[in-house]
Biopython code that builds the backbone (N, CA, C, O; Angstrom):
import numpy as np
from Bio.PDB.StructureBuilder import StructureBuilder

atoms = [
    (1, "UNK", "N", (-44.874, 39.942, -117.304)),
    (1, "UNK", "CA", (-44.173, 40.041, -117.503)),
    (1, "UNK", "C", (-43.535, 41.122, -118.220)),
    (1, "UNK", "O", (-44.011, 41.714, -119.188)),
    (2, "UNK", "N", (-41.776, 41.452, -117.347)),
    (2, "UNK", "CA", (-41.408, 42.346, -118.045)),
    (2, "UNK", "C", (-39.955, 42.397, -119.523)),
    (2, "UNK", "O", (-39.205, 41.506, -119.922)),
    (3, "UNK", "N", (-40.065, 43.447, -119.828)),
    (3, "UNK", "CA", (-39.411, 43.138, -121.566)),
    (3, "UNK", "C", (-37.857, 42.502, -121.008)),
    (3, "UNK", "O", (-37.401, 41.433, -121.414)),
    (4, "UNK", "N", (-37.138, 43.440, -119.956)),
    (4, "UNK", "CA", (-35.641, 42.753, -120.293)),
    (4, "UNK", "C", (-35.219, 41.735, -119.693)),
    (4, "UNK", "O", (-34.047, 41.410, -119.504)),
    (5, "UNK", "N", (-36.674, 40.924, -119.210)),
    (5, "UNK", "CA", (-36.542, 39.792, -118.376)),
    (5, "UNK", "C", (-36.130, 38.357, -119.408)),
    (5, "UNK", "O", (-35.349, 37.415, -119.276)),
    (6, "UNK", "N", (-37.136, 38.794, -120.491)),
    (6, "UNK", "CA", (-36.996, 38.090, -120.766)),
    (6, "UNK", "C", (-35.561, 37.973, -122.164)),
    (6, "UNK", "O", (-35.773, 37.485, -123.274)),
    (7, "UNK", "N", (-34.501, 38.417, -121.814)),
    (7, "UNK", "CA", (-33.648, 38.993, -122.456)),
    (7, "UNK", "C", (-32.235, 38.393, -121.700)),
    (7, "UNK", "O", (-31.179, 37.973, -122.173)),
    (8, "UNK", "N", (-32.920, 38.621, -119.746)),
    (8, "UNK", "CA", (-31.841, 38.192, -118.915)),
    (8, "UNK", "C", (-31.665, 36.235, -118.944)),
    (8, "UNK", "O", (-30.550, 35.719, -118.865)),
    (9, "UNK", "N", (-32.852, 35.462, -119.056)),
    (9, "UNK", "CA", (-33.298, 35.181, -119.307)),
    (9, "UNK", "C", (-32.587, 34.025, -120.083)),
    (9, "UNK", "O", (-32.298, 32.884, -119.721)),
    (10, "UNK", "N", (-32.378, 34.753, -121.391)),
    (10, "UNK", "CA", (-31.668, 34.286, -122.850)),
    (10, "UNK", "C", (-30.370, 34.071, -122.862)),
    (10, "UNK", "O", (-29.774, 33.073, -123.265)),
    (11, "UNK", "N", (-29.758, 35.493, -122.194)),
    (11, "UNK", "CA", (-28.235, 35.470, -121.382)),
    (11, "UNK", "C", (-27.850, 34.545, -120.541)),
    (11, "UNK", "O", (-26.724, 34.054, -120.610)),
    (12, "UNK", "N", (-29.004, 34.087, -119.372)),
    (12, "UNK", "CA", (-28.484, 33.203, -118.736)),
    (12, "UNK", "C", (-28.397, 31.690, -118.727)),
    (12, "UNK", "O", (-27.911, 30.905, -117.913)),
    (13, "UNK", "N", (-29.250, 31.460, -120.319)),
    (13, "UNK", "CA", (-29.148, 30.266, -120.857)),
    (13, "UNK", "C", (-28.392, 30.446, -121.223)),
    (13, "UNK", "O", (-27.551, 29.811, -120.587)),
    (14, "UNK", "N", (-27.736, 31.223, -122.313)),
    (14, "UNK", "CA", (-26.716, 30.945, -123.461)),
    (14, "UNK", "C", (-25.331, 30.632, -122.359)),
    (14, "UNK", "O", (-24.644, 29.630, -122.558)),
    (15, "UNK", "N", (-25.085, 31.364, -121.471)),
    (15, "UNK", "CA", (-24.274, 30.934, -120.742)),
    (15, "UNK", "C", (-23.522, 29.827, -119.925)),
    (15, "UNK", "O", (-22.406, 29.321, -119.804)),
    (16, "UNK", "N", (-25.052, 29.738, -119.340)),
    (16, "UNK", "CA", (-24.923, 28.469, -119.090)),
    (16, "UNK", "C", (-24.461, 26.870, -120.046)),
    (16, "UNK", "O", (-24.177, 25.778, -119.554)),
    (17, "UNK", "N", (-24.522, 27.226, -121.401)),
    (17, "UNK", "CA", (-24.879, 26.162, -122.522)),
    (17, "UNK", "C", (-23.262, 26.619, -122.157)),
    (17, "UNK", "O", (-22.500, 25.830, -121.597)),
    (18, "UNK", "N", (-22.885, 27.890, -122.522)),
    (18, "UNK", "CA", (-21.042, 28.297, -122.756)),
    (18, "UNK", "C", (-20.196, 27.348, -121.981)),
    (18, "UNK", "O", (-19.328, 26.559, -122.356)),
    (19, "UNK", "N", (-20.746, 27.671, -120.622)),
    (19, "UNK", "CA", (-20.125, 26.963, -119.483)),
    (19, "UNK", "C", (-19.826, 25.888, -119.484)),
    (19, "UNK", "O", (-18.719, 25.507, -119.104)),
    (20, "UNK", "N", (-20.771, 25.104, -119.927)),
    (20, "UNK", "CA", (-20.934, 23.616, -119.512)),
    (20, "UNK", "C", (-19.885, 22.960, -120.968)),
    (20, "UNK", "O", (-19.111, 22.050, -120.670)),
    (21, "UNK", "N", (-19.897, 23.391, -122.307)),
    (21, "UNK", "CA", (-19.279, 23.457, -123.704)),
    (21, "UNK", "C", (-17.834, 23.143, -122.866)),
    (21, "UNK", "O", (-17.188, 22.144, -123.183)),
    (22, "UNK", "N", (-17.353, 24.044, -121.776)),
    (22, "UNK", "CA", (-16.293, 24.507, -121.856)),
    (22, "UNK", "C", (-15.546, 23.498, -120.616)),
    (22, "UNK", "O", (-14.407, 23.036, -120.557)),
    (23, "UNK", "N", (-16.602, 23.394, -119.767)),
    (23, "UNK", "CA", (-16.176, 22.257, -118.415)),
    (23, "UNK", "C", (-15.962, 20.955, -119.597)),
    (23, "UNK", "O", (-14.999, 20.274, -119.242)),
    (24, "UNK", "N", (-16.438, 20.557, -120.579)),
    (24, "UNK", "CA", (-16.321, 19.376, -121.333)),
    (24, "UNK", "C", (-15.362, 19.181, -122.257)),
    (24, "UNK", "O", (-14.970, 18.139, -122.780)),
    (25, "UNK", "N", (-14.924, 20.656, -122.443)),
    (25, "UNK", "CA", (-13.531, 20.803, -123.128)),
    (25, "UNK", "C", (-12.789, 21.090, -122.040)),
    (25, "UNK", "O", (-13.915, 20.927, -121.570)),
    (26, "UNK", "N", (-12.077, 21.341, -121.179)),
    (26, "UNK", "CA", (-11.658, 21.246, -120.323)),
    (26, "UNK", "C", (-11.915, 19.709, -119.864)),
    (26, "UNK", "O", (-10.696, 19.638, -120.020)),
    (27, "UNK", "N", (-12.147, 18.945, -119.622)),
    (27, "UNK", "CA", (-11.978, 17.327, -119.219)),
    (27, "UNK", "C", (-11.196, 17.031, -120.168)),
    (27, "UNK", "O", (-10.025, 16.757, -119.905)),
    (28, "UNK", "N", (-11.753, 17.015, -121.735)),
    (28, "UNK", "CA", (-10.684, 16.479, -122.388)),
    (28, "UNK", "C", (-9.225, 16.734, -122.673)),
    (28, "UNK", "O", (-8.389, 16.134, -123.349)),
    (29, "UNK", "N", (-9.195, 17.933, -121.861)),
    (29, "UNK", "CA", (-7.735, 18.258, -122.542)),
    (29, "UNK", "C", (-6.895, 17.753, -120.895)),
    (29, "UNK", "O", (-7.479, 17.190, -119.969)),
    (30, "UNK", "N", (-5.860, 18.033, -120.910)),
    (30, "UNK", "CA", (-4.786, 17.340, -120.434)),
    (30, "UNK", "C", (-4.496, 18.823, -119.442)),
    (30, "UNK", "O", (-4.099, 19.848, -119.995)),
    (31, "UNK", "N", (-4.761, 18.769, -117.870)),
    (31, "UNK", "CA", (-3.889, 19.599, -117.142)),
    (31, "UNK", "C", (-2.844, 20.311, -117.169)),
    (31, "UNK", "O", (-2.938, 21.516, -116.932)),
    (32, "UNK", "N", (-1.750, 19.785, -117.433)),
    (32, "UNK", "CA", (-1.026, 20.964, -117.713)),
    (32, "UNK", "C", (-0.882, 21.744, -119.674)),
    (32, "UNK", "O", (0.192, 21.803, -120.273)),
    (33, "UNK", "N", (-1.602, 21.999, -119.989)),
    (33, "UNK", "CA", (-2.144, 22.205, -121.193)),
    (33, "UNK", "C", (-2.077, 23.595, -121.290)),
    (33, "UNK", "O", (-2.723, 23.987, -120.317)),
    (34, "UNK", "N", (-1.747, 24.378, -121.784)),
    (34, "UNK", "CA", (-2.635, 25.900, -122.328)),
    (34, "UNK", "C", (-4.091, 25.880, -122.450)),
    (34, "UNK", "O", (-4.888, 26.720, -122.031)),
    (35, "UNK", "N", (-4.375, 24.540, -123.236)),
    (35, "UNK", "CA", (-5.442, 24.881, -123.787)),
    (35, "UNK", "C", (-6.702, 24.951, -122.442)),
    (35, "UNK", "O", (-7.774, 25.551, -122.531)),
    (36, "UNK", "N", (-6.260, 24.245, -121.357)),
    (36, "UNK", "CA", (-7.255, 23.700, -120.188)),
    (36, "UNK", "C", (-7.179, 24.653, -119.434)),
    (36, "UNK", "O", (-8.212, 25.101, -118.935)),
    (37, "UNK", "N", (-5.361, 25.471, -119.021)),
    (37, "UNK", "CA", (-5.662, 27.152, -118.710)),
    (37, "UNK", "C", (-6.667, 28.171, -118.886)),
    (37, "UNK", "O", (-7.224, 28.918, -118.081)),
    (38, "UNK", "N", (-6.772, 28.007, -120.245)),
    (38, "UNK", "CA", (-7.333, 29.418, -121.358)),
    (38, "UNK", "C", (-9.074, 28.598, -121.086)),
    (38, "UNK", "O", (-10.031, 29.363, -121.206)),
    (39, "UNK", "N", (-9.370, 27.118, -120.743)),
    (39, "UNK", "CA", (-10.532, 27.174, -120.269)),
    (39, "UNK", "C", (-10.896, 27.503, -119.502)),
    (39, "UNK", "O", (-12.004, 28.040, -119.482)),
    (40, "UNK", "N", (-10.005, 27.322, -118.273)),
    (40, "UNK", "CA", (-10.544, 27.766, -116.334)),
    (40, "UNK", "C", (-11.165, 29.233, -116.891)),
    (40, "UNK", "O", (-12.287, 29.678, -116.650)),
    (41, "UNK", "N", (-10.146, 29.828, -117.676)),
    (41, "UNK", "CA", (-10.133, 31.420, -117.455)),
    (41, "UNK", "C", (-11.393, 31.847, -118.015)),
    (41, "UNK", "O", (-11.786, 33.007, -117.889)),
    (42, "UNK", "N", (-12.001, 31.012, -118.591)),
    (42, "UNK", "CA", (-13.484, 30.960, -119.422)),
    (42, "UNK", "C", (-14.426, 30.489, -118.372)),
    (42, "UNK", "O", (-15.272, 31.234, -117.877)),
    (43, "UNK", "N", (-14.309, 29.569, -118.125)),
    (43, "UNK", "CA", (-15.622, 29.078, -117.072)),
    (43, "UNK", "C", (-15.207, 30.126, -115.921)),
    (43, "UNK", "O", (-16.283, 30.290, -115.347)),
    (44, "UNK", "N", (-14.501, 30.724, -115.427)),
    (44, "UNK", "CA", (-14.369, 31.445, -114.696)),
    (44, "UNK", "C", (-14.846, 32.810, -114.568)),
    (44, "UNK", "O", (-15.007, 33.511, -113.569)),
    (45, "UNK", "N", (-15.070, 33.070, -116.016)),
    (45, "UNK", "CA", (-15.529, 34.457, -116.379)),
    (45, "UNK", "C", (-16.918, 34.171, -116.375)),
    (45, "UNK", "O", (-17.594, 34.807, -115.565)),
    (46, "UNK", "N", (-17.851, 32.821, -117.579)),
    (46, "UNK", "CA", (-18.969, 32.414, -117.493)),
    (46, "UNK", "C", (-19.497, 32.532, -116.061)),
    (46, "UNK", "O", (-20.611, 33.007, -115.841)),
    (47, "UNK", "N", (-18.859, 32.187, -115.295)),
    (47, "UNK", "CA", (-19.402, 32.536, -113.599)),
    (47, "UNK", "C", (-19.593, 33.546, -113.171)),
    (47, "UNK", "O", (-20.477, 33.599, -112.315)),
    (48, "UNK", "N", (-18.948, 34.697, -113.506)),
    (48, "UNK", "CA", (-18.880, 35.932, -112.884)),
    (48, "UNK", "C", (-20.141, 36.792, -113.460)),
    (48, "UNK", "O", (-20.893, 37.532, -112.824)),
    (49, "UNK", "N", (-20.156, 36.327, -115.524)),
    (49, "UNK", "CA", (-21.464, 36.521, -116.265)),
    (49, "UNK", "C", (-22.724, 36.459, -114.954)),
    (49, "UNK", "O", (-23.350, 37.351, -114.383)),
    (50, "UNK", "N", (-22.723, 35.112, -114.838)),
    (50, "UNK", "CA", (-23.600, 34.399, -114.637)),
    (50, "UNK", "C", (-24.272, 35.118, -113.852)),
    (50, "UNK", "O", (-25.419, 35.513, -114.065)),
    (51, "UNK", "N", (-23.147, 35.491, -112.224)),
    (51, "UNK", "CA", (-23.453, 35.887, -110.867)),
    (51, "UNK", "C", (-23.996, 37.228, -111.222)),
    (51, "UNK", "O", (-24.861, 37.459, -110.377)),
    (52, "UNK", "N", (-23.887, 38.591, -112.358)),
    (52, "UNK", "CA", (-24.295, 39.448, -112.778)),
    (52, "UNK", "C", (-25.578, 39.216, -113.567)),
    (52, "UNK", "O", (-26.305, 39.969, -112.920)),
    (53, "UNK", "N", (-26.321, 38.735, -114.456)),
    (53, "UNK", "CA", (-26.857, 38.366, -114.565)),
    (53, "UNK", "C", (-27.837, 38.125, -113.950)),
    (53, "UNK", "O", (-28.813, 38.874, -113.973)),
    (54, "UNK", "N", (-27.800, 37.285, -113.427)),
    (54, "UNK", "CA", (-29.033, 36.439, -111.618)),
    (54, "UNK", "C", (-29.382, 37.439, -111.137)),
    (54, "UNK", "O", (-30.538, 37.816, -110.945)),
    (55, "UNK", "N", (-27.957, 38.204, -110.786)),
    (55, "UNK", "CA", (-28.309, 39.689, -110.012)),
    (55, "UNK", "C", (-29.396, 40.306, -110.524)),
    (55, "UNK", "O", (-30.392, 40.568, -109.850)),
    (56, "UNK", "N", (-29.286, 40.528, -111.541)),
    (56, "UNK", "CA", (-29.969, 41.518, -112.500)),
    (56, "UNK", "C", (-31.529, 41.115, -112.276)),
    (56, "UNK", "O", (-32.454, 41.714, -111.728)),
    (57, "UNK", "N", (-31.431, 39.735, -112.987)),
    (57, "UNK", "CA", (-32.719, 39.511, -113.389)),
    (57, "UNK", "C", (-33.671, 39.383, -111.584)),
    (57, "UNK", "O", (-34.727, 39.958, -111.320)),
    (58, "UNK", "N", (-32.749, 38.330, -110.487)),
    (58, "UNK", "CA", (-33.849, 38.931, -109.338)),
    (58, "UNK", "C", (-34.245, 40.401, -108.961)),
    (58, "UNK", "O", (-35.359, 40.658, -108.506)),
    (59, "UNK", "N", (-33.376, 41.261, -109.151)),
    (59, "UNK", "CA", (-33.823, 42.857, -109.183)),
    (59, "UNK", "C", (-34.996, 43.207, -110.065)),
    (59, "UNK", "O", (-35.815, 44.066, -109.736)),
    (60, "UNK", "N", (-35.045, 42.670, -110.952)),
    (60, "UNK", "CA", (-36.190, 42.379, -112.316)),
    (60, "UNK", "C", (-37.137, 41.975, -111.509)),
    (60, "UNK", "O", (-38.101, 42.739, -111.448)),
    (61, "UNK", "N", (-37.191, 40.878, -110.765)),
    (61, "UNK", "CA", (-38.516, 40.058, -110.542)),
    (61, "UNK", "C", (-38.597, 40.934, -109.124)),
    (61, "UNK", "O", (-39.793, 41.085, -108.872)),
    (62, "UNK", "N", (-37.746, 41.583, -108.081)),
    (62, "UNK", "CA", (-38.210, 42.229, -107.174)),
    (62, "UNK", "C", (-38.893, 43.645, -107.333)),
    (62, "UNK", "O", (-39.593, 44.038, -106.400)),
    (63, "UNK", "N", (-38.751, 44.364, -108.348)),
    (63, "UNK", "CA", (-39.229, 45.419, -108.643)),
    (63, "UNK", "C", (-40.771, 44.685, -109.536)),
    (63, "UNK", "O", (-41.626, 45.558, -109.686)),
    (64, "UNK", "N", (-41.075, 43.685, -109.941)),
    (64, "UNK", "CA", (-42.158, 43.380, -110.665)),
    (64, "UNK", "C", (-43.014, 42.884, -109.019)),
    (64, "UNK", "O", (-44.151, 43.355, -109.062)),
    (65, "UNK", "N", (-42.834, 42.280, -107.967)),
    (65, "UNK", "CA", (-43.122, 41.999, -107.799)),
    (65, "UNK", "C", (-43.957, 42.954, -106.604)),
    (65, "UNK", "O", (-45.144, 42.886, -106.287)),
    (66, "UNK", "N", (-42.674, 44.033, -105.972)),
    (66, "UNK", "CA", (-43.137, 44.901, -105.360)),
    (66, "UNK", "C", (-44.271, 46.194, -105.954)),
    (66, "UNK", "O", (-45.148, 46.780, -105.320)),
    (67, "UNK", "N", (-43.911, 46.332, -107.207)),
    (67, "UNK", "CA", (-44.661, 46.740, -108.209)),
    (67, "UNK", "C", (-44.020, 48.298, -108.280)),
    (67, "UNK", "O", (-44.705, 49.215, -107.828)),
    (68, "UNK", "N", (-43.239, 48.464, -108.619)),
    (68, "UNK", "CA", (-42.427, 49.842, -108.425)),
    (68, "UNK", "C", (-43.038, 50.719, -109.657)),
    (68, "UNK", "O", (-43.226, 50.051, -110.674)),
    (69, "UNK", "N", (-43.310, 51.817, -109.724)),
    (69, "UNK", "CA", (-44.029, 52.771, -111.114)),
    (69, "UNK", "C", (-42.493, 52.848, -112.249)),
    (69, "UNK", "O", (-42.558, 53.224, -113.419)),
    (70, "UNK", "N", (-41.416, 52.474, -111.667)),
    (70, "UNK", "CA", (-40.400, 53.277, -112.408)),
    (70, "UNK", "C", (-39.585, 52.105, -112.670)),
    (70, "UNK", "O", (-39.265, 51.236, -111.860)),
    (71, "UNK", "N", (-39.243, 52.198, -114.092)),
    (71, "UNK", "CA", (-38.165, 51.077, -114.134)),
    (71, "UNK", "C", (-37.280, 50.505, -113.598)),
    (71, "UNK", "O", (-36.947, 51.416, -112.840)),
    (72, "UNK", "N", (-36.597, 49.692, -113.369)),
    (72, "UNK", "CA", (-35.548, 49.628, -112.063)),
    (72, "UNK", "C", (-34.381, 49.529, -112.865)),
    (72, "UNK", "O", (-34.302, 48.842, -113.884)),
    (73, "UNK", "N", (-33.050, 50.560, -112.156)),
    (73, "UNK", "CA", (-31.815, 50.729, -113.147)),
    (73, "UNK", "C", (-30.687, 50.047, -112.563)),
    (73, "UNK", "O", (-30.224, 50.235, -111.438)),
    (74, "UNK", "N", (-30.268, 49.185, -113.497)),
    (74, "UNK", "CA", (-29.007, 47.900, -112.524)),
    (74, "UNK", "C", (-27.781, 49.206, -112.917)),
    (74, "UNK", "O", (-27.544, 49.985, -113.841)),
    (75, "UNK", "N", (-27.198, 48.829, -111.497)),
    (75, "UNK", "CA", (-25.878, 49.389, -111.282)),
    (75, "UNK", "C", (-25.178, 48.886, -110.548)),
    (75, "UNK", "O", (-25.215, 49.037, -109.327)),
    (76, "UNK", "N", (-23.901, 47.735, -111.577)),
    (76, "UNK", "CA", (-23.350, 47.038, -111.497)),
    (76, "UNK", "C", (-22.071, 47.062, -110.131)),
    (76, "UNK", "O", (-21.350, 46.083, -109.934)),
    (77, "UNK", "N", (-21.995, 48.125, -109.437)),
    (77, "UNK", "CA", (-21.470, 48.352, -107.800)),
    (77, "UNK", "C", (-22.593, 47.610, -106.778)),
    (77, "UNK", "O", (-22.243, 47.099, -105.714)),
    (78, "UNK", "N", (-24.000, 47.622, -107.255)),
    (78, "UNK", "CA", (-24.560, 46.916, -106.404)),
    (78, "UNK", "C", (-24.364, 45.645, -105.982)),
    (78, "UNK", "O", (-24.263, 45.249, -104.821)),
    (79, "UNK", "N", (-24.317, 45.024, -106.995)),
    (79, "UNK", "CA", (-24.120, 43.547, -107.272)),
    (79, "UNK", "C", (-22.339, 43.297, -106.917)),
    (79, "UNK", "O", (-21.785, 42.234, -107.200)),
    (80, "UNK", "N", (-22.012, 43.819, -106.624)),
    (80, "UNK", "CA", (-20.126, 43.844, -106.100)),
    (80, "UNK", "C", (-20.235, 43.861, -104.632)),
    (80, "UNK", "O", (-19.411, 43.337, -103.881)),
    (81, "UNK", "N", (-21.261, 44.469, -104.274)),
    (81, "UNK", "CA", (-21.684, 44.988, -102.777)),
    (81, "UNK", "C", (-22.041, 44.118, -102.082)),
    (81, "UNK", "O", (-21.846, 44.064, -100.868)),
    (82, "UNK", "N", (-22.896, 42.917, -103.079)),
    (82, "UNK", "CA", (-23.817, 42.323, -102.231)),
    (82, "UNK", "C", (-22.794, 40.747, -102.598)),
    (82, "UNK", "O", (-23.528, 39.825, -102.241)),
    (83, "UNK", "N", (-21.783, 40.293, -103.012)),
    (83, "UNK", "CA", (-20.713, 39.525, -102.726)),
    (83, "UNK", "C", (-19.444, 39.539, -102.020)),
    (83, "UNK", "O", (-18.726, 38.539, -102.021)),
]
sb = StructureBuilder()
sb.init_structure("model")
sb.init_model(0)
sb.init_chain("A")
sb.init_seg("    ")
for serial, (resi, resn, name, xyz) in enumerate(atoms, 1):
    if name == "N":
        sb.init_residue(resn, " ", resi, " ")
    sb.init_atom(name, np.array(xyz, "f"), 0.0, 1.0, " ", f" {name:<3s}", serial, name[0])
structure = sb.get_structure()
């Protein structure tokens, strides 16, 4: 296993917890309240962050499997090109 994998896995797990909490809180608020709209924005941001961390994790796994002698460098532009 590689060092940064644990970090990305912890980040993904934490974002999933935060997203779940935001979903629960949003269900408990009325749909026309400012809190509802704030939570909707938070959920969207969590989803985007999860997309980035998941792509990073998959890239790390790829380099691990291929056995690249160099550590992979993460470039956010490459993730944006995938979507």
